[in-house]
N, C-alpha and C positions, 0 to 999 in steps of 0.2 A: 818198162822203164818209167819212172815217175819224175816229173820236173820238180826241182827244189827251189827254195827262195833265192839261191845263189845263181839261178839259171843254169844249173848243172842237172844231170840226171842221176837218179839213184835206182839201182836194181831192186825190185820188190818181187819176191816169189809169192804167187797167189795159188793156194792149194786148189786142187780139183774139187768141184762141188761148192765153191764159194758162191753165196747168194747175194743178190742186190742188197745194198745197205750195210754189208759187212765192213768193218773199219779195221785198218791195220796201222800200227805205229812204227815210225822210223825214228829211233832215238837220236837226239842231238842234231837234228836237221831242221828244227823249227826256228822260231823267232828268238833272238837274243834276249836273255833275261835282263831286266833293267839294272843298270849300274854294274854290270860284270860281263866277263867273256863267256860265261856258261850259256848254252843254248837249250831251248826247250825241245820238245818232240814235234815231229811233223805227223799229222794224222791223215790217212788216205782212206776215203770211202769208195767202195766199189759200186759201179753202176753197170749192170749186165744189160746189154742190148740184144733184143730178139731180131733176127734178120727179117726184112720185109721184101716182098716182091720176088720170092723164090719160086722156081718152077715146080711143076707137079711131081717130078721124080725126087727132088730134094724134100718136098713136103712128105712124100711117102717114106723116105729114109728117116726123117725126124719121127714120124709115127711109129715106125718099126723100132727105132731106138727107144722110144718111150715105153713100148711094150716089153722090151728086153731089160730095161733098168729096173732094179728093185724099187718098190714103192717105199717112200719115206713119209713119216708123219709130218704134216705142215703145221708149224706152231704159229699162232697169231702174233 
């Protein structure tokens, strides 16, 4: 759920594998255009947070998951 300018929330589906810095657009939920009722779009930028302070078992599970996932080319 994403807060909007009207202090409501809009549901935004974020696909699996989305990386930090990816931007999504919600049409018609942005700022009103000057002199009219039409509204612009709301842009949402994703920030992925990596967990900190995890226990040894969880760390091992993350390592195992990393070994199982297919490698993907990282673009600069």
